[in-house]
KEKE-3310 file (N, C-alpha, C; in steps of 0.2 Angstrom, whole numbers, plus 5000, padded with zeros to 4 digits):
npx = (5269:5256:5243:5233:5222:5213:5198:5187:5173:5160:5141:5135:5145:5150:5148:5154:5168:5171:5170:5182:5193:5194:5195:5208:5215:5212:5218:5226:5217:5210:5200:5186:5178:5166:5159:5147:5152:5156:5161:5173:5168:5178:5191:5201:5196:5204:5216:5214:5210:5216:5218:5221:5211:5200:5187:5181:5174:5162:5157:5151:5136:5135:5130:5144:5155:5167:5177:5189:5201:5209:5224:5237:5249:5251:5261:5269:5269:5259:5249:5248:5244:5231:5223:5223:5216:5204:5203:5200:5185:5177:5171:5184:5185:5196:5211:5223:5237:5244:5253:5244:5244:5237:5224:5208:5193:5184:5190:5199:5189:5182:5193:5196:5186:5185:5194:5186:5171:5163:5156:5155:5162:5172:5178:5194:5203:5200:5205:5219:5215:5213:5204:5194:5189:5174:5175:5173:5183:5183:5180:5194:5190:5175:5162:5147:5135:5140:5144:5158:5165:5177:5180:5174:5183:5192:5200:5213:5214:5223:5223:5228:5232:5229:5228:5227:5219:5219:5203:5200:5212:5207:5195:5202:5209:5197:5193:5201:5202)
npy = (4742:4738:4747:4748:4757:4759:4764:4769:4774:4783:4780:4790:4797:4794:4795:4809:4806:4797:4805:4815:4807:4802:4814:4817:4807:4802:4797:4787:4776:4760:4752:4752:4747:4747:4742:4738:4742:4732:4738:4726:4717:4709:4712:4723:4741:4751:4749:4746:4759:4771:4783:4794:4804:4797:4789:4772:4766:4776:4773:4762:4757:4766:4766:4761:4761:4752:4758:4751:4757:4752:4755:4761:4768:4774:4783:4786:4801:4805:4799:4803:4816:4816:4809:4820:4829:4822:4819:4833:4836:4825:4812:4802:4783:4774:4770:4765:4760:4751:4738:4730:4715:4703:4701:4700:4688:4696:4710:4708:4706:4719:4729:4723:4728:4740:4739:4732:4725:4712:4699:4685:4674:4662:4653:4648:4647:4651:4655:4658:4668:4666:4666:4664:4674:4678:4694:4711:4724:4741:4756:4769:4784:4786:4787:4797:4789:4780:4763:4757:4747:4733:4716:4700:4694:4680:4678:4677:4679:4684:4690:4705:4706:4701:4691:4691:4677:4662:4652:4639:4637:4641:4633:4620:4623:4626:4612:4606:4602)
npz = (5287:5294:5304:5318:5325:5340:5348:5362:5367:5372:5367:5362:5356:5345:5331:5331:5335:5324:5314:5316:5316:5304:5295:5299:5295:5284:5271:5275:5279:5279:5283:5295:5309:5319:5335:5348:5365:5383:5399:5406:5420:5426:5426:5436:5437:5438:5431:5418:5411:5400:5404:5416:5423:5419:5426:5427:5432:5431:5420:5416:5416:5404:5387:5376:5363:5353:5343:5330:5322:5305:5297:5286:5289:5305:5314:5329:5336:5326:5331:5345:5343:5336:5347:5356:5351:5350:5363:5366:5362:5362:5375:5378:5383:5382:5372:5359:5349:5338:5330:5317:5315:5307:5295:5295:5289:5285:5288:5276:5266:5266:5262:5248:5242:5238:5230:5220:5213:5222:5214:5219:5231:5241:5254:5256:5266:5282:5293:5290:5280:5268:5253:5237:5224:5212:5201:5197:5191:5199:5194:5196:5193:5191:5178:5178:5173:5162:5161:5167:5173:5172:5166:5170:5183:5191:5208:5217:5235:5249:5263:5263:5250:5234:5219:5201:5193:5184:5179:5177:5187:5198:5199:5202:5214:5224:5225:5233:5252)
capx = (5266:5249:5242:5226:5219:5207:5196:5183:5170:5152:5139:5133:5150:5153:5149:5160:5174:5173:5173:5189:5198:5192:5196:5215:5220:5207:5219:5228:5211:5207:5195:5183:5173:5162:5156:5146:5157:5154:5167:5173:5170:5183:5196:5202:5196:5209:5220:5210:5210:5225:5219:5222:5206:5193:5185:5177:5165:5157:5155:5148:5131:5135:5132:5150:5157:5173:5180:5194:5203:5214:5229:5243:5253:5250:5266:5267:5268:5254:5241:5246:5241:5225:5220:5225:5211:5197:5200:5198:5179:5173:5175:5188:5187:5201:5213:5228:5237:5250:5254:5238:5247:5234:5219:5202:5190:5177:5193:5201:5183:5183:5198:5196:5179:5187:5197:5183:5165:5163:5151:5153:5168:5173:5182:5197:5205:5196:5212:5224:5212:5212:5199:5195:5181:5175:5174:5174:5186:5178:5185:5195:5187:5169:5160:5141:5128:5143:5145:5165:5168:5180:5176:5174:5190:5194:5204:5213:5215:5226:5222:5228:5235:5224:5230:5221:5220:5215:5197:5203:5215:5201:5192:5207:5210:5192:5191:5205:5199)
capy = (4737:4740:4748:4749:4763:4758:4771:4764:4781:4783:4778:4795:4800:4789:4798:4813:4802:4793:4812:4817:4801:4802:4821:4816:4803:4799:4794:4780:4772:4757:4747:4755:4744:4747:4737:4739:4738:4734:4738:4720:4718:4705:4717:4728:4745:4757:4747:4745:4765:4774:4790:4795:4807:4793:4782:4768:4765:4781:4770:4753:4756:4769:4763:4763:4757:4751:4758:4748:4758:4750:4760:4759:4772:4778:4785:4788:4808:4807:4796:4807:4822:4813:4807:4826:4831:4818:4821:4839:4836:4821:4809:4796:4779:4772:4771:4763:4759:4747:4732:4726:4710:4699:4702:4694:4688:4703:4715:4708:4709:4727:4732:4722:4730:4746:4741:4727:4722:4707:4695:4680:4671:4657:4654:4642:4647:4657:4657:4663:4673:4664:4667:4664:4678:4681:4702:4717:4729:4746:4762:4775:4790:4784:4794:4797:4785:4773:4755:4755:4740:4728:4709:4697:4689:4676:4684:4673:4685:4682:4695:4712:4705:4698:4690:4687:4669:4658:4650:4632:4635:4641:4628:4616:4626:4622:4605:4604:4602)
capz = (5291:5296:5310:5321:5331:5344:5353:5367:5368:5373:5359:5357:5353:5340:5323:5331:5333:5318:5308:5317:5313:5296:5295:5303:5295:5279:5265:5278:5282:5275:5287:5299:5311:5325:5340:5355:5370:5389:5402:5410:5428:5429:5428:5440:5434:5438:5429:5413:5406:5400:5404:5423:5423:5417:5431:5423:5437:5431:5412:5419:5411:5400:5381:5375:5357:5352:5337:5326:5313:5302:5293:5284:5294:5311:5319:5338:5336:5324:5336:5351:5340:5335:5354:5361:5346:5352:5371:5367:5359:5364:5380:5375:5387:5382:5366:5361:5343:5338:5322:5315:5311:5303:5294:5296:5284:5286:5285:5269:5259:5265:5257:5242:5239:5237:5222:5215:5215:5223:5213:5223:5235:5242:5258:5256:5275:5287:5298:5286:5277:5261:5248:5230:5220:5205:5203:5193:5195:5200:5192:5199:5193:5188:5174:5179:5167:5158:5164:5166:5175:5167:5165:5178:5183:5195:5210:5223:5239:5255:5266:5260:5244:5229:5213:5197:5192:5180:5182:5178:5195:5204:5200:5206:5221:5227:5226:5240:5258)
cpx = (5261:5247:5235:5225:5215:5206:5190:5178:5163:5147:5137:5137:5151:5154:5155:5167:5177:5176:5178:5193:5198:5198:5206:5219:5216:5213:5224:5224:5211:5202:5193:5177:5172:5158:5154:5151:5154:5161:5166:5174:5174:5188:5197:5201:5200:5215:5219:5210:5218:5224:5216:5215:5199:5192:5179:5173:5160:5154:5152:5143:5130:5136:5138:5151:5165:5174:5186:5195:5208:5218:5234:5247:5249:5256:5263:5265:5261:5246:5241:5242:5232:5221:5219:5218:5204:5197:5198:5189:5174:5177:5177:5190:5191:5205:5218:5229:5242:5250:5247:5243:5245:5226:5212:5199:5185:5184:5196:5196:5182:5187:5198:5190:5181:5190:5192:5176:5165:5158:5149:5161:5166:5178:5187:5202:5203:5202:5218:5221:5213:5205:5198:5188:5181:5173:5177:5178:5183:5184:5186:5192:5179:5165:5152:5137:5134:5144:5154:5169:5171:5175:5177:5180:5191:5201:5206:5218:5217:5227:5221:5227:5230:5230:5224:5223:5216:5208:5197:5209:5211:5198:5196:5208:5201:5191:5196:5202:5201)
cpy = (4742:4742:4748:4754:4760:4762:4769:4772:4780:4782:4785:4799:4797:4792:4805:4812:4800:4801:4814:4813:4802:4809:4820:4813:4799:4794:4789:4776:4767:4751:4751:4750:4745:4745:4739:4737:4739:4733:4729:4721:4714:4707:4721:4735:4751:4756:4746:4751:4768:4782:4792:4799:4804:4790:4780:4767:4770:4778:4764:4754:4761:4765:4766:4759:4757:4752:4756:4753:4754:4753:4757:4762:4775:4781:4788:4797:4811:4804:4801:4814:4821:4812:4813:4830:4829:4819:4828:4840:4833:4817:4802:4791:4777:4772:4769:4761:4753:4743:4732:4719:4705:4702:4698:4694:4693:4710:4716:4711:4715:4731:4730:4725:4735:4747:4737:4726:4717:4703:4690:4678:4665:4656:4648:4640:4653:4659:4659:4667:4672:4663:4666:4669:4679:4690:4704:4720:4735:4753:4767:4781:4788:4789:4793:4793:4781:4768:4756:4750:4736:4720:4707:4692:4686:4678:4676:4677:4680:4689:4700:4711:4702:4698:4687:4682:4666:4653:4642:4630:4637:4635:4621:4616:4625:4617:4604:4606:4607)
cpz = (5292:5302:5312:5328:5334:5348:5355:5368:5369:5366:5357:5352:5347:5333:5326:5329:5328:5313:5309:5317:5306:5292:5295:5298:5289:5274:5270:5279:5278:5276:5293:5303:5319:5329:5348:5359:5379:5392:5404:5416:5430:5431:5433:5436:5433:5433:5421:5409:5407:5402:5413:5425:5422:5421:5428:5427:5435:5423:5413:5416:5407:5394:5378:5368:5357:5344:5333:5320:5309:5298:5291:5287:5299:5316:5324:5339:5332:5327:5343:5349:5340:5342:5356:5357:5348:5358:5369:5365:5363:5372:5378:5382:5388:5375:5365:5352:5343:5331:5323:5311:5308:5303:5295:5290:5282:5284:5279:5264:5259:5262:5251:5239:5236:5231:5216:5217:5216:5220:5218:5225:5239:5247:5257:5264:5278:5290:5296:5282:5270:5257:5241:5227:5215:5206:5197:5195:5195:5198:5197:5198:5189:5183:5174:5171:5162:5165:5164:5169:5171:5167:5169:5177:5190:5199:5218:5228:5245:5258:5266:5252:5239:5221:5208:5193:5186:5181:5183:5185:5201:5207:5204:5215:5227:5229:5233:5245:5260)
residu = (UNK:UNK:UNK:UNK:UNK:UNK:UNK:UNK:UNK:UNK:UNK:UNK:UNK:UNK:UNK:UNK:UNK:UNK:UNK:UNK:UNK:UNK:UNK:UNK:UNK:UNK:UNK:UNK:UNK:UNK:UNK:UNK:UNK:UNK:UNK:UNK:UNK:UNK:UNK:UNK:UNK:UNK:UNK:UNK:UNK:UNK:UNK:UNK:UNK:UNK:UNK:UNK:UNK:UNK:UNK:UNK:UNK:UNK:UNK:UNK:UNK:UNK:UNK:UNK:UNK:UNK:UNK:UNK:UNK:UNK:UNK:UNK:UNK:UNK:UNK:UNK:UNK:UNK:UNK:UNK:UNK:UNK:UNK:UNK:UNK:UNK:UNK:UNK:UNK:UNK:UNK:UNK:UNK:UNK:UNK:UNK:UNK:UNK:UNK:UNK:UNK:UNK:UNK:UNK:UNK:UNK:UNK:UNK:UNK:UNK:UNK:UNK:UNK:UNK:UNK:UNK:UNK:UNK:UNK:UNK:UNK:UNK:UNK:UNK:UNK:UNK:UNK:UNK:UNK:UNK:UNK:UNK:UNK:UNK:UNK:UNK:UNK:UNK:UNK:UNK:UNK:UNK:UNK:UNK:UNK:UNK:UNK:UNK:UNK:UNK:UNK:UNK:UNK:UNK:UNK:UNK:UNK:UNK:UNK:UNK:UNK:UNK:UNK:UNK:UNK:UNK:UNK:UNK:UNK:UNK:UNK:UNK:UNK:UNK:UNK:UNK:UNK)
# end
């Protein structure tokens, strides 16, 4: 099962927090998204933060970022160790982790780009994250000065998984609404 780690921190701390997350969990990471974040005034502030030593009122007008990290695994003890490491160095406004239930088109594309050079793609169903792409395989160990990309293939991608399909099948799939 895939996991998602979410950390809210000050904008000034983003690079440091990302560096610590990568250092701690690099092999498990398959996606990272950083978004500007603002404390929602509609919610009761003392209930919003998971940290009793953080007063969210102090961060209402401070530029914040939400870091979302997709991982293949993140055990509770690993999450707690990472959180302790982050809190010891940076201001962490809020953090949580849990199952990543479904990929988005953006995260699916990001994961596939680690293995394929996407030349073009067409979305069949954005809600279910199904798309077709023309792509070339990215070599695992590139050699400088040599073009080692494979032939162009047609892929049917559903979320995190892809399947090489025949060009005629791809064309027929594109004709359906």
